C-alpha positions in Angstrom: 7.0 47.6 90.6 9.0 49.3 88.0 11.8 51.7 88.9 10.3 55.2 88.2 13.8 56.7 87.7 14.7 57.8 84.2 18.1 59.4 83.3 18.5 61.0 79.9 21.6 62.5 78.4 21.1 65.0 75.5 24.2 65.9 73.6 26.4 65.0 76.6 28.4 61.8 76.7 27.0 59.1 79.0 28.9 59.3 82.3 28.6 56.5 84.8 29.8 58.7 87.6 26.9 61.2 87.0 24.4 58.3 86.6 25.5 56.8 89.9 25.2 60.2 91.6 21.7 60.6 90.3 20.7 57.1 91.5 22.2 57.8 94.9 20.3 61.1 95.3 17.1 59.4 94.1 17.4 56.7 96.7 17.8 59.4 99.3 14.7 61.2 97.9 12.7 58.0 98.2 13.4 58.0 101.9 11.4 61.3 102.1 8.6 60.2 99.8 8.6 56.4 99.1 5.6 56.7 96.7 7.3 58.6 93.9 5.7 57.4 90.6 8.1 59.2 88.3 11.5 60.9 88.5 13.0 61.9 85.2 16.4 63.6 85.3 17.6 65.2 82.1 21.2 66.3 81.6 21.5 68.3 78.4 23.8 70.6 76.6 22.0 73.9 75.7 24.0 74.8 72.6 26.2 72.8 70.3 27.8 75.8 68.6 30.0 77.1 71.4 33.6 75.9 71.7 34.2 77.2 75.2 32.0 77.6 78.2 29.2 75.4 76.9 26.2 75.8 79.0 24.3 72.7 80.3 21.1 72.2 82.1 20.0 69.7 84.7 16.2 69.2 84.8 14.2 67.0 87.1 10.5 66.1 86.8 9.0 64.6 89.9 5.5 63.1 90.1 4.0 62.0 93.4 0.3 60.8 93.7 -2.1 63.4 95.2 0.6 66.1 95.1 1.6 68.8 92.6 4.1 67.9 89.9 7.6 69.3 90.7 9.8 70.5 87.8 13.2 72.0 88.6 15.8 73.2 86.0 19.2 74.5 86.8 21.9 75.8 84.4 25.6 75.1 84.8 28.9 74.8 82.9 29.8 71.6 81.0 32.1 69.4 83.1 31.7 66.6 85.5 32.4 68.7 88.7 29.9 71.4 87.7 27.3 68.9 86.6 27.7 66.9 89.9 27.2 70.0 92.0 24.2 71.0 90.0 22.6 67.5 90.3 23.0 67.8 94.1 21.4 71.3 94.1 18.5 70.1 92.0 17.8 67.1 94.3 18.0 69.3 97.4 15.5 71.8 95.9 13.3 68.9 94.9 13.3 67.4 98.4 12.7 70.9 99.9 9.8 71.5 97.6 8.3 68.1 98.1 8.5 68.5 101.9 6.9 72.0 101.7 4.1 70.6 99.5 3.5 67.7 101.8 3.3 70.1 104.8 1.0 72.4 103.0 -1.4 69.5 102.1 -1.4 68.1 105.6 -1.9 71.5 107.3 -4.9 72.4 105.1 -6.9 69.4 106.4 -5.8 69.5 110.0 -8.6 69.6 112.6 -7.8 71.2 115.9 -7.8 68.8 118.8 -10.7 69.5 121.3 -8.5 69.1 124.4 -6.4 72.1 123.3 -9.3 74.5 123.7 -10.7 74.9 127.2 -13.9 76.8 126.8 -14.7 77.1 130.5 -11.3 78.4 131.6 -11.7 81.7 129.8 -15.1 82.5 131.2 -13.9 81.5 134.7 -11.0 83.9 134.5 -13.3 86.7 133.4 -15.6 86.0 136.3 -12.8 86.2 138.9 -11.7 89.7 137.7 -15.2 91.2 138.4 
């Protein structure tokens, strides 16, 4: 099977430290949902014209079969430390949203167990009071 992880740098120099961080966080995400079909992480500079305080954006697109697509975008300052912390935030939000979506899907189809409901006990308790 192909590796569904894609990392794209737009107007930001390729940084192996950031790429390794994304791969590490992706492997952790695969522990939560091993059937991820696509994870595209885009690190991009939002404007080329500023000389100071250039804004960047980290965006992640997650696709999992039978679940809603998850898209997360987070803005930050240009710089390795800022981008690293933003990558961590994006993956945490993605993991949280993925867990919430998985929980929502499983809860919607849950059938109550029959041994949890004791039909006779309620009528017996009502009969004792009278």
